[in-house]
N, C-alpha and C positions, 0 to 999 in steps of 0.2 A: 432230291430225291432221286431215285433209280428209276425211269420207266421207259429201259431198257425195252425191249419186245412191245412197247407201245404204240399204237394205230389208231388215228382219230381220221374218219371220212366223213363225207359228208352226203347224206342218203335220204332217199325220200319214200314220203309213208310204206309208198306199195311195192318198194323192193325192199322193204329191210322190219313192216312193220309186227313178222314175228318173234326176230328178237331184240324190237325194242320196246314191247307190249310185255315181253316177259320178263325183260327189270323193271318196269314201270311197276307191274304187279307184284315182284317181288317187293321192291322197295318201298311204294307209297302205299299200295294193298295188304299185302301180307303185312311189313314191320309198320307200317304209321297209322294202319288200319283206315285208310281213303279210302271210302263211297265207292265203286264200281263208276255208279254213277256219274262221278262229282271226275275222277280221273280221266275216262272218255268223253271231251266237252266237245267233240265235235269237227274241230279244228286242225285237227293231225293231215288232212289230205293237203291241205293247202301251207302246209310247215315243212322250214328247213330243220333236216335232222344230222345231228350229229351219233355218232358211235364211235366208242372206244373198244379196242381191242387188246385185249394183253395175250400175245402168243396165239392170236386167233380166237383167243374168246370171247365175247362181248360180255365188259364188267361195267360200262358205264355208258351213259345218253345224256339226251340236253335239242332242245327244238327253239327254232328261232318266227318266232311270227312277221309278220310285214312291216308292220309297224315299228320294231327294234323292237318286243317284247322277248325277252331270254324267259325260258320255265323250262320244267318236266326235268330239271337238272339231276341225274342221279347214280349213285355206283354204288353196286355191288359191298354190302359188308364187309368182306372179307377181305376188301380192294384200297378198303379205304386207308387214308393217314401216307397214301406211297406218290403222290402229289396228280393221279391223272382226274383231278376237281380240276384244280389248276388246270392241268394238259385242256381238256375240255371247254371251259372257258374264255381263256383264253383263243382257240379256237374260234370260238362264237364270236368274241369281239372282232375277230380274223374280219369274218364275214360279214359285222355290221360295217367297219369301214369298208371292205370292196365296195360294198353295194348302197356307200352312202347316207346311212343314218347317224345321223348328228346326233342322234340322244340313244342310247341302250336302258331298258328298265326293267328290273323284274321283280317279285313279292316271295320275299326271301321271311322262311320260318329264320324266327330271331335269335334261334340256337347257332343258325350258321352266319351272322351278321358278321360275324369280324372274316371269316373267309370271304366276302365280298368285300370287304373295305379294304383287305391287301389287294386288293387284280382294283382296286382305284373308285371301286360304288360308295356312296355316302345315303345313310335312310334321309326317308322325308315322309311327311306327315304323321299320324296316329299309329299305333298296333290295332287291325281288325284281325277276327276269326274267318281262318279258311280251311273248310275242313275238319273246323275242333282244332287248328293247329295255329297255334298263334303267329300270325306276319307283319314286315314292312315292307312297305313299299321302297326301292331303291333304283335309283338312276349313276349315271355315268352319262357325261359332255362327252363327246367322244373326241377325238385331236382335227377333226377334219368338218367338225360343226362350222367354224368362220366361213371356210371356202366354202361347203354347201351353202351357206345362207347365201353365200356371194350371188352365188350359181343362180340361188332362185329367185333373191331379193334386190340384188345390188342394181346400184343408176347407177350410170356412170359419170365419173365426173360429180357427181351427189350427195354421192349414200355408198358406202360400200361399210365390210364389219371385218372387228380386229379381233383378238383375243387381247384384254386387259388381262388375264393368267389362263394358262391352257386353263381351256374348256370351259372358258368365261367370256362369250361374244359380246363386244360392245355395239351400234349399231353411231358410222360418222356421220354426219350430214353437213357440209359444206356447200354453204350457196353465198351468192355475194351480199347478201340481206344480212346474213347470222350465221353461226356454226351451234352444231349441240351433239352429244352422246346419249344413247341411250340404252345401258342396261340390259341385256335378256333374261338374265337370272334377274326375276323381280319385277319386270320391267322396269325399270327406275331411272328415268330423267337422272344425269347423272352431269349436264352442264347445257350451259346455253345462256351465248351471250351473242344481241346483237353489232355491229359490224363497226371498232372505232370504240366501239365498248364494255368495260372490264365483267368478268364472268357477273351473269347472274344469279343462276345457281351454284351454289358453294359444293364442294365432296371438303373433306378434312383431308389433313396432308398425310396422316394416318391411317388413314380406311385401309380396310380391310379387304382383298379380293378375293374369295377363296368360294366354291362351291356350301349352296346352305346357311349361306347367310347374306346378311344383307349391309350392304355399305354407311359408313356414316356421311351422312348428307346428302346431294343429288333431292330424288321428291319418292319416295319408300311409296308405297300403294298400302296403304291401313284396309284389312280387307276380310271378312264380313265380319270384324268388333276392331273400336276403336277404346283401345286404352289395356289393362291388363288382363291376359285369359286366364276364366278359373277354372280350377283343378288340376294347375300346373300346363294350361294351353300357354299358346307361343305368344308375349306379347303382340299387338294391333294384326292378329288374327296369322294364314299363313299362305297369303299368296305372295309375298315381299323376301322369302327366301328360297322360291319355286324356278324353276327355269319354264318359262315361260313359251308358247308356242307360238314363230311370229307367220304370219297371215298371211299380210299386205303391205305392201308398202310401193309407192305411186306419187305422180304431182299432183296435187292441191289449188286450189286461188289464189290468185294473186303470187302466184312463181313459189308457192311455198311447197315441204315434202312431206307425208304424211306415214308414219307404221303404227301396224296396227296388229295388236300381239294379244293372244289368246291363253285363257286357261278353261279347264272345263273340271269336274268333279271327278274322282276316281276310288276305290277302296279306303284310299289312304287320310281322303277328306272329311270323306263321309263316317269313318272313323275320330273326328274334332269337330263335324256339323253336317249333319246327315240330312245336308238338303242335295238338290238336282239342282243344280245352274249353269249356265255357260257366263261366264266375265272377259270383257274388251275394254285394251287401255289400247285408244287412240292421241296419239300425241303428231301435231301437226308445229313443225314450225319455217317459222322464215321473221318478218320483220317483230314479229309477237308468236307467243308462245301457248298452242290452246294444249287443253289435255282432258280427255274426256272418259271418266271411265262409267261402263254399261256393263249393267247388273242385268243378267237372263234369267228369269225360274224356267227350270225345263223341267219341272216335278210339277204334280199332282195338287198340292198343299201348297197354300202362302207360308213365304218365313219371314222374317223381322231382322232385321241389319243394321251394323252403323259403318261407316268405311269413312277415308281421308285420303287426302293428297299430302304427304307432312313436307312442305317442301319450306327446303334450309335454301334461303337468299344472302349472297354477300353484301356487307355492309363495309362502311369505313371502317366504323368507330359506333360502339353497341351504344353507347355513353352519349353518343350524339345523333342519335336513330330514334324517330318519334314514329308511329302508327297510328294516320288519322280514317279515319271512316266507321269507329267504334263509340264513338262518344256519346252519353245517356245508353250505353247499352247495359243490361243485367248479365255477372258471368257469372262462373262458377272458378273457384280460386283455388288451386290443386295442393300450392305451397301453404295456405293455409284452414289447409284438411277441409276442402270443396265447397267451401261459405261462398256463402251467394250475396255479389256486391254488385258495384254501378260501377263502371266506367266513368267519370268526371276528367273533360277535357283528352288531347290525345294521351295515349300510349310511350309512357317510355320508361329508362330503364335504368337502377342504380343498384339491381339483385338479380336473384333469379326469378324468372318469373314463369308461371304456366298457369295457364287463361283459358276458360271456356265459354266463348264469349254465344249467348243465348239468343233463340229467338229476332235473326239479325240477318240480311241478303246482299246487306250494303259492299258496294268495294272499300278492299283496304290497300290505303298508301301506303307505304313506306320510304316517310324522308328523311330522304339518309344527308344530313350534311356535310360529313366528309367528305363522301362521293361528289359532290352535287348532282344528286338525282333524284328523280322518285318513280318508284317500282310499286306500279296499278296490277291488285292480282280482282279483276272484276269473276263473279259466277254466277249458276243457275242450281237448281239441283238440289242445293243447300240455305241450312235458316243456321249454321253455326259455325262461327271461327274460331281455330284454337292462336294463340300466342304464345310460344315458347322461347323462353333462351336460359342455359342451363345455370349461369354464372359461374364460378371460380371454382365453387366449391364442390359442384356435380362433378362440372368438368373431370375431374382428378379420376373419380370412379369410371367413365369412359377410358375402354386401352386403346380405343378405337378413334382418337381424341390429342390430337398437340397441345401440347401446355399454352394456355394465353388465345387460346382459336375462338372460343366466347366469346374475344372480343370484333370478331369479323361475321360471326352470321347471329341471324335471326328468324325463327321460323312461324311463317304466317302461313297456317293450314286452310286448304277448303276440304271440310266435312260434313257428316251426322254427325253426332255427339251430342252423348251424356242425353236431354233429352230430343236430342234433334232424330230419331230413330226412323226408319222406312221401315215399309212392308210393302214386298212387292208378292202380287197373286200368280199363280200359275198363268203361267204364257204371259208373262206380264214383264215389264224391263225399269230399272229406274240409269238415270244418266246421272253421273256429277260429274262437274263440268268448272274449271278450274282454265283466264285467262291471264297473259301476264306479259305486260309491256312495261318498257321504260318513257319517261315524259321528260 
């Protein structure tokens, strides 16, 4: 598109308020009917502004807040379709990169989603109304996100961030006693292997790494519901496909290293689950693996949730593997339409298995005869455990799972599932903890 004669300048509010206000008033207030009281939100003085001019005439604008929030993108109607919006957004993204923002985000009117997708953004969360107009939150991880995280949170010789795919940083932890990989997207542990051992956590050879999607394998975080989402909501909640914030890294006891990731509510999460919360996953890596999912209720009303650390374990041969610790425990069998059954002896596998074990705080032990090892999963804050293997037929329905891989994986999940729901009072918290070790 012809953008000759177009210039885009970065301006301060106090020097260009008249031109910026006139543009936004024409587009948002007069054309779209946004109330004046909503348009002027008190954030302009502290923001960076971008003014597009065609042959000296103001025709478009945008602003960038200090946290990487892009907004107030406007182009006058006669000037649309000429590439001005694209040029504006590219200028804002260049500023994000220069200022070290790892993540750029915005609330897009649903009619403009394709425009933002072409510039690398993807939609997250649920649709919400803003000034009577439907919106979706959209995010774009910047190309320098891993570099930014290394500068802020890397630990020389022990922890570094690398890109599993563009804009998808993964923390790689390398210690004398163990190694691990943890994706920032979804706060998903991908690997953990004690020194001299086969990997304990399984990831599919066909796993897909892309924004807005979870990885087949590892430890997906299921929250604030476990299982199918009602009314078209995403299965296992909405945090397993979102980019989390790296809050802290550091040394822990017994030569361990920890990584603390966080996630908080916004308009897009409240559209799916209307509660105020702060969520953290603290992963401690050493000779054992500890994962602690901490839910805090930051609102004024109690809320109820189910959740889970949906852990995929590597086994040598599922047909030669047993799970101990659930003997004589009642369970709901999803393969049999959630029929209530009772476990007799160890759990063994000769077909699809999908069970929620109830009223159990017991350790589970994966007795892996093919690899000659036992994996112990201890837990707290949980009174249910899920055991799952898709077997050969269901495996065919997963495009991100290679043929025959069901034979070398098994999910034993630390959960609050089915009848094991949790009520978190205002100001309260719940901690779901899984400890994994090899015996």
